[in-house]
N, C-alpha and C positions, 0 to 999 in steps of 0.2 A: 557500469551506468546504460542502461540503451538511450537511445532517443538521442547520439552527441553529434554531432558534422565528423568530428577527428576519425568517428572508429574504424572507417574502413583501415582508413594510413593503418593504427595503430592493433588492427590484427594480422596486418599486413605484415608488421613491422615486429612482430613475433616468431620465434623459433621454438619450436622446441615445451612449448606453456601453459597450457592449463587453464581453461576460461570458465570463467566462474560468471553469468550474467545477470545481474538486479534487474526485471523487467517488472510486468505486476500481469494483475489475474486477467484486465484487461485485452490479453496481447490475443486469444483466442478469434477477437471480436474486429481483430483488424483485417480478418479475410473477406466478412463483410462491410467494409466501407469505414467500419467506424473508426474516424479521425484519430482518436487520441490511442487504441490497438492498435493501429495499422502500424505505428512510431513504436512502439512497442516488440510487435512484429517480423518488421526491420529490421530490427539487431538480432534477436532471436537467430533467422533466417542471415544473417551475416556472420555470426557464430556457428551456428551449421555447419554453414560450406568452407569457414575455414580452412579446412584440415589438421585443425587441433582437437584437443583432447576436451571437451566442452558438460559445463552444467548449467540449467537454464532454473533460474528462481522464480515464479510468479505471486508475489504475496499482495496480499488486501492491502488495505488504504492504514498506514503506521498511526502507530498508538504518541509519536509527537505531532501528527497534523492539530490535535489541539491545540497545541501553539499558536495556533491561526485565528483563535478567537481573542488574544490575552490583548491585543487594544481595549475590544469590546469590555471583559471586564475590567482590565485596569478604571474603565472608560465608567463604570457605573455594576447593576445586576446582573441584568436585560445583556442574554449575545444570540444574533440574532440566525439564523443557520438555515437553508434549504434539506430538500429532502428529511422531514423531521419525522417521516414515520418509517422508512428506507434504511434497518437495520447494516451495521453494518462490523464481521470478522477483527476489526484493530489489532495488527500484533505489534505488541515489540520490535523496533529497529535491534537488538542488540542481539535476540531469536534468528532474525534475519542474519546479521553477522556471522553467529556460533551458526548455523546451519552451511552461512559459502566457506569458512574456518571445515568445518567439517568432508565438506565435498574437495574440499585440497589436498587431505592432509589424510586420507583416507580411501583406500579402496572402497570402487563398486559404485560409482556415483558417475562416473562416464556415463555422458547420451543420454542421462537422464534429466525430465524434466517435474520438477516440484511445484506444487502449488501447494498453498502456508497462509497459516488462517491464524490468530487469535483465540483464550480456551473461548469464546464466547463474545454473541452477534448485540450491537446495541443499538438503540434508535440515539440520534440523537439529545434530545431529551436524558434520560441516560447518561450519555457519555457525563453531560455538562451539572447532572447531577453528586457524580464521581469525583466529578473537576472540585465542585461546591465543597462535598467533606476534604478532598485534597486541603483548599483554600482552607476550611473551615469559615466559607463568610455566605449568605445565600445569592444563587444567582436563576437564575428563571431565562428556561429560551424558549423564543420565541420566533416560531417555522416563519421561512418566508417565502410566498407564494409559486406556484413553476412558474406563469409569469413573471414577478420577477424577479425567482436565480435565475433563467436566461435569458433577458437582458442582459444581469449581471456579469454573465458570462463572456470570454474572447468570443463571435461568431466562430471561428473557423474548428471552435468548443466544448460551443454548445451543443448538438445534437449530442456529442458523441457522448455528452457527462447523464444524459436524460436517455441516451440507450443505454448505457451503464445501469444507473440507476434507476428509472422506470421500467425501463423493457429489459432489463437483468438482474434483477440485483443481486442470483446466488451465487453470482462472482462476489460477491463481496460478503455475504454472507453467510453463505456455506460454512459451515466450520469443519478444518482439517485437519488426518492423523498426523501430516509429516514431521510434525516439528517432534512428536511426543514418538516416531518413532527414529523420528533421526539421534534424536540425543537423551531419549529414553526418561525424558521429563516433560513435564510439561509448557507449554508458553504463560508469560509473565501474565497477566492481569493488567490490564487497565493503575488500575489502582497502587501498583507497585510499579510500574513508572512516574506515575505522575509522584511516589515518596521520592523515589529517586533525584525529580528532574525538581523537582520547590522548589530550588532557588532559579531556575528557569522562568516561572509559569507571574 
């Protein structure tokens, strides 16, 4: 995974290894000064400069991110979230893992950077509606205004987050054909993830 302090030493310690790096769809913004994109891009550059064979994965946000609302929906029926009008093509982490395994075990993926997404782009109210259906209980999304959301985010990442979700929403919303091309099947829907992880909700 990108962004870890031990990364350079780990790469230096490897020999004759194949590296699959879990990066992010925001990595390309690192070159423009986006703080979140920058740490992903720095990791990508370290892997590319390591002399090892590599594949880089740039997924959209994970379907498992709905767990960040768990305290809220355990406490009541209202879920508050920022960027409520920005769609996100949430991807099942299991699909990312299967793509990584494919890159590690099958030829033809060295030197490739893959954008990954789920099968549909959902705005947060739609995500909450899917969650409510999985829980078989009412839930409502209450948008967090941008000015309030900006104050809630860590200062060093507030501008970076707004840069992604307000100025470059396509990085999170554009559907990618990569999972189907590499795995021969469509990526999993949010409903599928929710059913499999019902006990964690």
